[in-house]
Backbone as CSV, one residue per row, in Angstrom:
resi,resn,N_x,N_y,N_z,CA_x,CA_y,CA_z,C_x,C_y,C_z
1,MET,116.334,116.016,106.580,114.993,116.694,106.201,115.401,117.943,105.292
2,PHE,114.253,118.048,104.537,114.618,119.076,102.916,113.571,120.094,103.510
3,LYS,113.814,120.944,103.282,112.828,122.263,103.824,112.044,122.452,101.824
4,ILE,110.691,123.003,102.125,109.886,122.374,100.836,110.768,123.235,99.744
5,SER,111.537,123.979,99.470,112.051,124.790,98.290,113.147,123.247,97.627
6,GLU,113.982,122.800,98.658,114.832,121.841,98.030,114.068,120.474,98.030
7,PHE,113.219,120.199,98.718,112.045,118.835,98.177,111.772,119.086,96.926
8,SER,111.115,120.489,96.507,110.231,120.965,95.213,111.534,120.573,94.304
9,ARG,112.862,120.976,94.382,113.959,120.751,93.487,114.224,119.382,92.816
10,LEU,114.242,118.372,94.566,114.487,117.537,94.190,113.556,116.509,93.020
11,SER,112.292,116.727,93.905,111.009,115.827,93.235,110.766,116.534,91.847
12,ARG,111.083,117.509,91.732,110.797,118.346,90.651,109.174,118.615,90.411
13,ILE,108.536,118.804,91.455,107.101,119.257,91.967,106.887,120.599,92.197
14,PRO,106.116,121.191,91.753,106.480,122.824,91.945,105.746,122.595,93.188
15,LEU,106.201,124.391,94.226,106.383,124.406,95.898,104.554,124.541,95.620
16,GLN,103.787,125.408,94.804,102.480,125.233,94.858,101.331,123.744,94.947
17,THR,102.132,122.891,94.218,101.545,121.719,94.082,101.547,120.696,95.368
18,LEU,102.962,120.951,95.827,103.105,120.556,97.385,102.596,121.010,98.435
19,ARG,102.495,122.326,98.514,101.669,123.048,99.262,99.911,122.396,99.156
20,TYR,99.690,122.204,97.897,98.011,121.687,97.599,98.094,120.220,97.896
21,TYR,98.851,119.416,98.007,98.866,118.185,98.641,98.907,117.970,99.661
22,ASP,99.658,118.914,100.469,99.265,119.210,102.056,97.941,119.663,102.454
23,GLN,97.516,120.330,101.769,96.253,120.690,102.024,95.533,119.616,101.768
24,ILE,95.333,118.892,100.755,94.011,117.701,100.650,94.643,116.263,101.330
25,GLY,95.916,116.342,102.287,96.225,115.460,102.601,97.091,114.278,101.964
26,LEU,97.332,114.539,100.880,98.025,113.374,99.752,99.580,113.401,100.202
27,LEU,99.864,114.348,100.724,101.521,114.399,101.176,101.648,115.277,102.228
28,LYS,101.776,114.805,103.351,102.050,115.783,104.662,103.428,116.058,104.921
29,PRO,103.978,117.122,105.052,105.224,117.308,105.317,105.657,116.310,106.539
30,ALA,106.817,116.149,106.878,107.656,115.201,108.113,107.310,116.023,109.111
31,ARG,107.686,117.174,108.825,107.734,117.961,110.266,107.151,119.571,109.866
32,ILE,106.535,120.583,110.623,106.233,121.606,110.310,106.861,122.825,111.569
33,ASP,107.747,123.271,110.923,108.448,124.009,112.242,107.336,124.996,112.935
34,SER,107.114,124.886,114.217,106.098,125.624,115.295,106.238,127.105,114.831
35,LEU,107.520,127.378,114.669,107.825,129.039,114.805,107.597,129.872,113.542
36,THR,107.956,129.103,112.782,108.280,129.673,111.528,107.333,128.879,110.322
37,GLY,106.605,128.048,110.629,105.696,127.393,109.793,105.996,126.414,108.431
38,TYR,107.552,126.622,108.526,107.864,126.320,107.078,107.824,124.520,107.374
39,ARG,107.810,123.824,106.361,107.592,122.504,105.600,108.500,122.125,105.682
40,HIS,108.886,121.158,106.505,109.990,119.770,105.971,109.857,118.560,105.693
41,TYR,110.551,118.062,104.695,110.154,116.570,104.176,111.444,115.741,104.426
42,ALA,110.955,114.380,104.665,111.804,113.431,105.155,112.491,112.795,103.378
43,ALA,113.595,112.335,103.640,114.201,111.761,102.260,113.082,110.623,101.794
44,GLU,112.668,109.960,102.668,111.800,108.524,102.361,110.738,109.226,101.565
45,GLN,110.239,110.750,101.496,109.226,111.029,101.175,109.153,111.443,99.648
46,LEU,110.235,111.226,98.974,110.601,111.465,97.543,109.910,110.335,97.122
47,LEU,110.204,108.539,97.732,109.341,107.817,97.312,107.657,108.094,96.974
48,GLU,107.557,108.489,98.166,106.235,108.517,98.179,105.370,109.894,97.216
49,ILE,106.089,110.779,96.970,105.935,111.525,95.708,106.076,111.112,94.482
50,ASN,106.863,109.676,94.389,106.929,109.740,92.975,106.109,108.261,92.639
51,ARG,105.764,107.627,94.003,104.596,106.681,93.740,103.124,107.552,92.950
52,ASN,102.967,109.182,93.677,102.087,109.535,93.346,102.082,110.158,91.879
53,VAL,103.067,110.495,91.671,103.362,110.710,90.024,102.948,109.217,89.126
54,ILE,103.092,108.575,89.680,103.161,107.172,89.015,101.565,107.016,88.616
55,PHE,101.146,107.043,89.584,99.409,106.793,90.103,98.776,107.961,89.096
56,LYS,99.165,109.057,88.891,98.507,110.289,88.290,98.963,109.641,86.523
57,GLU,100.164,109.507,86.357,100.154,109.366,85.088,99.474,108.046,84.359
58,LEU,99.118,106.788,86.010,97.958,106.004,85.144,96.850,106.325,84.902
59,GLY,96.507,107.206,85.388,95.111,108.329,85.019,94.363,108.177,86.388
60,PHE,94.930,107.775,87.508,93.934,108.106,88.461,93.829,109.590,88.841
61,THR,92.563,110.091,89.702,92.704,111.359,90.027,93.150,111.792,91.445
62,LEU,93.430,112.872,91.870,94.276,113.209,93.346,93.489,112.582,94.365
63,GLN,91.907,112.745,94.398,90.989,112.250,95.104,91.114,110.572,95.028
64,GLN,91.347,109.859,94.251,91.450,108.443,93.979,92.803,108.162,94.732
65,ILE,93.582,108.865,94.353,95.110,108.383,94.445,94.892,108.589,96.534
66,THR,94.569,109.341,96.855,94.638,109.731,98.412,93.858,108.281,98.866
67,GLN,92.565,108.084,98.126,91.904,107.067,98.682,92.764,105.561,98.791
68,LEU,93.469,105.678,97.748,94.049,104.407,97.277,95.339,104.579,98.264
69,LEU,95.694,104.967,99.085,96.933,105.371,100.017,96.438,104.813,101.328
70,GLN,95.154,105.138,101.565,94.485,105.138,102.692,93.914,103.558,103.076
71,GLU,94.289,102.632,101.744,93.813,101.431,101.844,94.952,100.628,101.755
72,ASP,95.214,99.114,101.819,96.177,98.201,101.639,97.266,98.422,100.508
73,ILE,98.534,98.587,100.420,99.109,99.092,99.145,99.128,98.131,98.036
74,SER,98.955,96.838,98.797,98.964,95.626,97.822,97.631,95.496,96.676
75,ALA,96.472,96.075,97.400,95.149,96.467,96.401,95.304,97.648,95.832
76,CYS,96.252,98.660,96.349,96.328,99.713,95.441,97.144,99.001,93.804
77,LEU,97.946,98.335,94.262,99.463,97.747,93.228,97.984,97.437,92.142
78,VAL,97.207,96.391,92.520,96.393,95.554,91.741,95.511,96.418,90.791
79,ARG,94.963,97.221,91.438,94.203,98.620,90.831,94.943,99.279,89.812
80,ALA,96.298,99.604,90.039,97.045,100.299,89.067,96.987,99.788,88.046
81,GLU,97.621,98.210,88.318,98.018,97.466,87.268,96.754,96.950,86.530
82,ASN,95.612,96.824,86.990,94.410,96.672,86.306,94.042,98.021,85.320
83,GLY,94.092,99.164,85.758,93.653,100.385,85.304,94.603,100.715,84.003
84,ALA,96.163,99.633,84.213,97.091,100.016,82.988,96.713,99.156,82.074
85,LEU,96.166,98.009,82.420,95.828,96.867,81.246,94.820,96.951,80.655
86,GLU,93.762,97.765,81.369,92.704,98.338,80.534,92.916,99.198,79.558
87,GLY,93.881,100.279,80.002,94.063,101.590,79.223,94.889,100.980,77.619
88,MET,95.370,99.623,77.795,96.236,99.289,76.533,95.168,98.275,75.653
89,GLN,94.320,97.605,75.971,93.287,97.120,75.331,92.473,97.851,74.171
90,PRO,92.367,97.598,72.980,92.101,98.032,71.485,90.647,98.181,71.459
């Protein structure tokens, strides 16, 4: 488990952005310490945050990414590929 500062450094995502992602439900910490309120992230969540970055780079909004992640991941990939292909057309 990583504290939010460590996870921020490893993922290269600012602390404020991670807190915002938690607030909107895009990336919830694996655990929140009940005494301190510190957010802790699992190593597997680095993959999740990288996926979110890729979706953002493909032009999806945070709201769209949240919706996509709530659906079947294969449907998400199809949409992402279609969006990328549309962006490449002259």
